[in-house]
N, C-alpha and C positions, 0 to 999 in steps of 0.2 A: 570211123574209118573201117572199111571192109576190104581186106586184101585178098587177092587170089592170083594165081599164076606164080611167077617166081618171087622169091623173098625180097622185100624192100628193107633197106637199112637207113638208120639215121646217122649222119656224120656228127658226132659229138666231140669236138676238139680233136679230130683225127682218129677217134675210136668209133668203130662200126657197131652200132647197136641194132639188133633185130627189132623191127617194128611188129607189134602183135598183130595177128591176123584180123582180129576184131578188137577195136579199142576206141576209147573216148579221148578226144584231145581238148584240153581246157583252153581258155582264152589265152592268146599269145601276146606277149609284150616284146618279144624279140624273134628274129627269123630262125627258121630251122632248115637244115639242108638234108635232103633225102637222096639216097643212091638207089636208082631204079634200073633194073635190068630190062632189056627190050620186051620180054614176055610178062613183065609184072603189070598188074592192073589194080586200081584202087577205085572204090566208090565212096565218095565223101558225102555225108549228109550234113549240111550246114544249117544250124539252128539260128533263129533270131537270138540276140544276146540274152533275152529273158526266157526263151522257150525251153531250154534244156531242163529247167526245173520241173517241167511237166513229166519228164521221162527219167530223171535221175534225182532221187530224193536224198540229196546230200549237200554239203556246203561247197559250192562250186569254186570258191576262192582257193581251196586246197589243191585244185587241179591246174592252177595257172601255170602255163609253160610246161605242162606235163602231158605225157601220153599214157593213159591208164588202160591196162588190158581188161577185157570183158570179165575175166575171173574175179575182178574186184567188186563186180556188181552181181554176179551169179555164183552159186556154189560150183566147185571144181568140176563135178560130173556134168552138170547142166551146161557149163561153159564149153567143155570139150565137145559135148553133143551138138551145141549150136555151131561150133566151128566146123565140125565134120559135115553137118547138113549143108552149111553154106558152101563148102568146097565142091559139093556134088550136084546141088540143085541147079536147074537150068535157068529158071526165072529168078534171078538174084534180086531184082528190084522188088518183086512181090514178096520175097522172103524178108527183105529189110522192112518193108511196110508192115507186114504181119508182126514182125518182132517189135517194132515201135508201137503198134496198136496195143500189144500186150503189156508194154511197159508204161503206157500212158496213165497218169494219175492226175485228176483235176486238183489244182490248188488255186487258192485265191491270190491274184496278183495285184499289188498296190498300183493303182492307176496313176498315181503321182510319179512313180518311177518310170512307167511307160511313157508318160508325157515328157519326162526329163530326157529320155533317150531320143525321142522325136526332136526335141529342141537341139540336142547335141548334134544330131545328123543334119538338121536344117542349117545350123550355124557352122557346120563343117569343123567342129571342134575348136571354135574360137571364143567360147564362153567360159567364164570363170565359175568355180564351184559355188562360191558365195551367192553369185547372181542367180545361178541355176536353182539352188535350193529355195531361194526367195520366190522365183517364178512358179514353183510347184507347191508353195506354201508349206515348206518343211523347215525345221531348224537344221542348221548345217550338220550337227552331230547325228541327229536322227536320220537325215537324208543319206549321209555317208554309210551308216550302218545298213540301212535297207537296200541301198543300191548295190553294195558289195555282196550282200547275201543273195540277191537275185541274179546278178550278172557274173559274179566271180571276180570283178575288178572294182577298185575304188573309183569314184566318179572322176577324180583327177587323172588316173591312169587311162580310163576309158576315153576321156576327152582327148588326151594325148594321142591315143591310137587312131581316133577318127581324124584328127588333124593331120597326122602323119600319112594316113591312107590317102587323104585328099591331096597332099603334097606330091605323092608318087605319080598322080595323074599329070601334074605339071612337069615332073622329071621325064616322063615318057615322051612328052612333047618337046623335050630338050630346051626348056626355058632357062633363062639365067637364074643362078642360085639366089642372087640378091633379090630379084623380082619374086621368086617363089617364096622366099622368107617373108617378104612384105605382104604378099597376097594371102599367105596362110597364117599370119599373125605370130610369127616367130620374132624374137627381139631383133635379131640381125642375121646376116649370112653365117656368122660363126656359130650362133645358137642352132641354126638349122643343120649345118654340117655336123656338129657334135651329136645332134639327135639321130642323124642317119647312121653315124658310126656306132652309136650306142645300141640302136635297134637291129641293124643289119650286119654289123661287124665289118663293114667295108666303107669306102669313101664314096662321096657323091659322084665322082668321075668314073668309078668302077661299078657302081650299082647297076644291076641288070633289070630291064623292064619286066622280065619274067617273074621277078620276086613278088609282084602283086597282081599278075595278070592271070587270074583264074576266072573264067567266064561261065556263068550258069548255062547248062545245056537245056534243061527243062525243069519245070516245077511240078511237084506232086502234092496233091491235096488229099489228106487222109480224113476219115469220117469225123474226127474231132473238130474239123474246120480250121485246124492250125496248119499253116502252109510252111513247108520247108523245101529247100532246093537240093536236087541231086546234082553233084558236080562229079564228072567222070574224067579221070586223067589216065591215059594209057602210055 
């Protein structure tokens, strides 16, 4: 997350927390509410679930539901220098690409985990962990360990996230809750309603379509041939 313009705050149970000007946001298992002034701007670089490991050599599960300032990855002076440069540079997109190029480190990615992520997406989060581990020829224990190390989430939590994201598309179309629960492989309407409350903090009738509606404006390809998306919210 690269902030500029006026300060952005996170609403944390009624407490306003200042969002760092440059920060890394881990995998989310619950919604976050941000308070943005009219002149505030944010450039979000969204990584594929496994791709952040190329840029941040750390255990990603430690960052789940957290927003981590740049200073956690760079020494204090270098972090402040980066923030100052970003605030004044005109071509911010190039600045971000150059920064990520410098941070890129090649690591070997277990292809069975990549295959598993593809299966989860194709099944829209309706597959069980035991079945998934078998499909990619892993023992369940080994699979869960490798999956969490690479993505920051357990396979069960990752599957739940994908299923919930899929259900939000049906909510946007104002389908009946019972039909959505059936189509998205929830046990019943009550199970689906409880999941909405748990993740978003609100009920199905009050949920806003904007909770999940962030559309990519453009894609950027860097020289490592890894593709990531620049999402701009103003």
